[in-house]
Structure formats: structure tokens, C-alpha cells
N, C-alpha and C positions, 0 to 999 in steps of 0.2 A: 537610450544611451548610445554613443558612438562606440567604435571598436575599443576594447580595453587597451590602455597604454600602461606600460610598466614604468613606474616612477621610483627614483631613489631621492630621498631628502637627506642631504649631508648637513648635519647639525641637529641639535636636540634642545634648542632654546624655545622661548615662548612662541616666536613667529614660526619657527620650523614645525612645532607641534600643531599649531593652528592650521598651517598649510597642509600638513600630512593628513590631518583629520578631514579637512575639506575635500581633498583629492580622493581619499578612500571612501568618503560618503557618496561619491559619484560612481562607485563600483570599480575603480581602478586598483591595481595591485601596487602597494606602496611599501617600500623598505625605508627605514629610518636609521641613520648611522650616527653614532657618537664617537668622537675621536678621543675623548677624555677617559680616564679610568672610571669604570662603572660604579655608580653609587647604589645605595640600597633602594633609592627611589627609581633609578634606571632599571635595576634588576626586576623590580615589581612591574614596571611597564613592559619589560621584555617578556615576562611571563604572561601578562594579561593581553597585551597587544591591542588595546582599545584606547582611543582618545576621544575627548568630548570638547566641543566648543559651545560657549553660551554667550549671551549678550546681544550685540548688534546682528550677529549671525548665530544660528544654532544648528549643530550637526553632530553626528557620531560617526567615527571611522574605525573599521577593523583593519589593522595593519597586517601585511604579509610577513614582515620580518623586522625585528628590532635588534641591532647588532653593533658590535665594535670591530667587526671584520670588514674592511673596505672592499675586498674582492667579493665577498658575499653580498655586500650592499649594492654594487654597481655593475657587476659583470654581464648580467642579462637585461639591463634596464634600457629603455628607450629614451627616457628623459631623466636627467640628473640635475636636481635643483640644489644649489649651494646656498644655504641660509646660515651664514656665520658672520661675525664682525670682520671688518676689513683686515684687522691685525691677525686674523687667523687664515686669511686667504692662502698665503704661501705654504703654510703647514698642511692645509687641506689639499691644495693642488699637488703638493709633493706626494701625498698618499694616493691621489686620484689618477695622476698621469700614467703610471705603469699599467693601469687596468682599463684605459680608454679603448673603445672599439669604433671602427668606422660606422657612421650613421647615427651615432649618439648625439643628443641635443643637450648642451650644457646651459643652464640658466643660473645666473648669479643674482641673488636678491638680498640686499640691495647691491647694485653693480660696483660702485666705488672704484672704478678704473680696473676692475678685476680682469677684463678681457685682455688688456695690455700685459698684465702680470702673467696670466695663464699662457698667452702666446709666447712670451719671452721664456718662460720656464720650459715649455714644450720644445722650443728650439734649443735651449741649453742641454736638455736631456736627449736630444736627437729623436724625439717622438713626433711623427707626422701621421695624423689621422684625419679622415674626412668627417669632421664634426662641425657643428655650429656652436657659437658662443653668444648667449643673449644676456643683456643686462636689463634689470628692472630698476627704476629710479629710487624705489624705497620699499620697505616692507609693505605688504598689502593691508596691514592692520595697525591700529593703536591698541595694544593688548598687554595682558599680564597673566602669568600662570597663577591660578588660585588653588590648585591641587596638583599632585604629581601627574595626573592624567587629564587635567581640565585646564583650558585656557579661556579667560574672559576677554572677549573682543569689545572694547569700548566703541570703536567704530571701524568698519571696513571702508577703505577709500573707495570713492565713487568712480574715479578714473585714475589710471596710473600708466606712465610712459614706459615703453619697452622698445628695445632695438636689438638687432641681431647682426653679427659678423659671421659670414658675409651677408650683406644687406638683402641679397636675393632670397634668403631663407626667412625673412621677417614675417611674411604673410602666413607661412606655415606655423611658425611659433605662436603668432597672435591667435590663430584658430585653436591651437592646443590649450593655451593659457586661458582663453575666454570661455572654454568649455568648463574650466574649473570655477571661474568667477568672471562674469561678463563686465570687466572693468578696464581691460587693457587697451591702450591706444598706441599707434605707432609713432616713433621718433625717427629722425633721419639716420642717426648712427649712434654707436655706443658712447662716443664722446659727449654728445648732447645729453644722454641719459645721466652720465656721471656728473656733469656740470650742473644738471638740474636737480640734484639731490639737495633739497632745501634744508637738510640738517646742518649744512655748512653755515647757514644764516641763523637758524633757530637756536643752536646749542652753544657754541663756544663763547660768543661775545657776552650773552647774559650771565654765564657762569663767571667769567673773568671780571665782570663789573659788580658781582655780588659775592665775592669770596668770603668776606667777613660774615655776612648773613647766613651763608650756607654752612660755614664751620660752626657757627653758634647754634644752629637749629637744623641740622642736616636731615633728620628723619621727617620733619614736618614742612620742610621747605618745598614750595610749589614753584617749579622752574618758570612756568609760563604766567602764573598769576602773581607770585611774590617777586619774581626776578625780572619781569618786563614792565617797566614804567613807561610813561610817554616819552621821556628822553632816551631811555635804552632802546625803545622801539624806533625812534628817529634814527639812531645810529645803525640799527639793524637794516633799515631801509637804505641808508647810504652805502653800507657794505654790500647790500644786494645789487645796488647800481654798479659796483665794481664787477661783480659776477656777470651781470647782464652785458656789460661792455666787453668782457672777455668772450662771451658767446657771440657777439656781433663780429668780432675779429676772426672767429673760426666759422663764420657763416652758419651758426646754429640758431635754431628757433627756441630759445629759452623762454621760460615763464617766470614772472616775478614770484617771489615767495608768497606774497599775499594772494595772488591769483591761483597759485597751487593750493593754498589752504582752502580757498573757495571751491576749487575743482574737486579736491579730495573729500571735503566734509560738508559742503553746502554753501550756496550763494547767499549773500546778504549785502547790505549797503555800507559795511565797514570800510573805512579808508586807510586804516593803519593796522599793523599786526597787534598792537596793544588793544585796539577795539575788538579785533576778531577773537583774540584769546579770551576775552571776557563776554563774548556774545553767546547766544543760545546754540549756535552751531559748533562751538568749540568742543573738542573731545578731551581737553587737557585739564579741566577744573579739578578733577579728583585724583590727579597723578601727583603723588607725594614722594619725597625722598630724593636727595641729590648729594653729590660729593664733588669736592674740588679736584679729586683724582679719578672721577668717574668717566664713563665712555663719552659723555658730551664733549670732553676735552681729549681724552686719550685715544679715541677712535676718530671722531669727526674732524679734529684739527689736523693730525698728521696725514690722514687718508682722504680728506676733502679739501681743506684749506691749502695745504702745501702744494699739491699738483695744480690747483686753480691759480695760486700765486705765480708759480713758475710758467704755466701756460700763458698767463697774462704778461709776464715779463718778456717772454719770447715774442709776443705780438705787440709789444710796446704800450701796454695798458698800465696805468698807475694803480697800485694795489695797496693804498695806505692803510686801510682798516684791516684787510686780510693780513698784511704784514705785521701790523700792530698786535693782533691776536696771537700770531705765531711767536712773536718776540716775547710778549708778556708770559705766555704759557711756558715757553722754554725756560725763562728765568724762574718762574714760580716752581716748576717741577724739576729744575736742575737737569734738563734734557736738551738735546739739540734736535728739535722736532723736524727741522729741514732735513737733517741727515737721517733720522730714524723713520721718517714718513715716506709716503709715495712720491719722492722726488722723481723728476723725469728720467734721470739716469737709472734709477731702480726699476722704472717701468719700461726701460729699453727704448725711449723715444727722445732722449736728450739731444742727440745729434741730428734729428730730423728737423726740417723746416716746418713752418706752420702748415703749409699746403701738404707736405708729406704726412704730417700727423692726421690731417683731415682724411686723406686717402687711406691711410693705414687703419683708421677706425671703421672702414667699410669693407676691408678685404682681409682674408685669413693670412695671406702671405705679406711679408714686408715689402715696402716699395723698393724699387731697384736702386734708387739714388741714395737710400739711407744706409747707414753703417749697419754691420751685422749685429744681431741681438741674440 
């Protein structure tokens, strides 16, 4: 084993627990932090400090600390991995920023434009630290908690994009993350990682096209099997083309959603998402339960589709299907998802040009030409 690294995992959901167990099983010191009020299940984990992973990967990890005290969780840690939904970024960053130290490495999994938000908040709070901020394109696993101390991993992704700001730190973070699981590959910058989160394509559109079916049978509804027909799949591919065009305008090396599926879970000859979801390589067949007010809309739409749409508009890309999803969801939920989501103003990049945004995605400091954030 390499020199022991001290980790903090911020978040206590399924993916966070699986990651904490996997890191601890390598012999590293791991603290896990929960921002919510402690439940009976959390208190039991806090007492026992052991997590188990079964399924596609199997491991057991003894934790150093399970806490609701952010200072205790992060103050002496080398690597801090934020594993929470995008709607919890701001709240988690607000807790974290006062306790950041020079030299710490922040990893946001999944990234979901978290680098822009964290840099903006640090500037607003007047906090300047010599840190790096890394984004990972997605959670490393398709998983579900089966007991309070056990996570079942249906499949661990085979390859997963990662990028760091500043970009000069990327090789160092890749080495650290690949010691945990040898699956991480480099992306050019954090903007590429955020735009390549395929949940933007996989989740909102099928939910919106299956509202009645989900409401009638929410517990047994299978998003990928019941919700994606050949026609729905066709529209998902068209929506993916909009995302890919945005990537071209920002000089990003994006992958199609179908190619990502094959990279993550296994190659085959499928030519459509519909075919892949029903193939032997699919990790989705036994995933049940859906809600028209669930995270497939409330997280992926405001924190992935909204910034993608506005980045596209800034670059002159037509985003008809992206915009349609945002408009329909806003009407159905009686919300203004453009206003509530990660719009470019909220991320601190609204006044930047396309080229300035590309530059800002690679450097910790703001570009000189851009307005203050």
C-alpha cells in the first residue's frame, strides 16, 4: 500500500458509504460526515464504524470517525470528497469553506458544476486557500443501500472521467483516485466533466414522457425498462445531439450517452439506448421505484439541463429538447427551474464570454476580463 492518505467523505448516502468503505478497505483513514440530524441508523453506524459493500465489488471498511461535526470531519484531512446531490452543494460548501486548509484536495462526485459554485462562494466569503478542486462525471457505482451498514453495488463503472482545477494538479489526483479504484481517466477540464454527466439525458425526458404511468405504479415502475421505448430512446438521442453540439462550441471532448454506457458497463453491438438498457450489460433491469417529483427531475434538470441550456445559448446552439424538458417540468411542478437551478448567474459565469468560461474552468482564479464573482 502507498502512504496512508487521510480522507473525509462529506455525505452519508448510498454512494458515499460505498466509497468510504472502499477507501477504508485500502488501509486509509476515513472520516464520514452527515449534515442532517442524526437518525437511529446513523447513531448505530457512528458506534460501530464499519461499512460493507457487496455485489459487483466486495469489501469491508473500518472508519476512523462518523460525525456530524464538520470541523472534526475535515480539519486534518488530505482529501475531501463531497458526495451529495447538487442541490446540497451550496449548503455543504458553506459548512466546509471556513475549515479549508492549504494543500487540501477537494473532489466533487458527481461534479455537476460544483467547481464554479465552490470558487464563487470562496470569493464571496473572502477565503483564499491553495487547494485543488476536482470533478468526477458521475458516481462510481450503480448502487443501493440494503442495510444501514451495507451497500449493494450492482455495477462499478469501468472508466470514469475526472478533471481538476487547476489542470496542473490533474495527474496527482488521478493517481490518488486510481489507487482507490483503477477506473479514472483524464478529461481536459471540469466543464467537460460536468457537461458529460449523462444523467442529463438518461433521466428527465423519460420521466416527463411517462408521468401517468409513474403516478399509477410508482413503486414498480422501472425507469429504464418501462420508461424508455424505441420512440423515447430516439428523442433521448436527439437531445444528446444538442449536448454534444454545446461541447463542440466549447472545444470539449464529450462522449455520446450511448458510448458512455458502453464505457461504464460493457461494450456490445447495441445502436440505441433502448437496446442497451435491455441488453445483458445493462445494470438497470432490477432498479424499481420512481416519482414524478424525484431526483431524476428535481436534481438532474435544474443542475444539469439548466446550465447546459444557457451555455448552449451563449454559444449560439439551439436547445429545443433541453428547453422543452425545462419548460414542461417547470409547469408540472409549479416551479421556475431556470431561476432555481444552476443558471450561469448563480454559478458566477454569466458575464463571461465563451472563451473566458473555458479558461476559468482550468484555473483557480477568475479571468482578468470577467466581472467579479
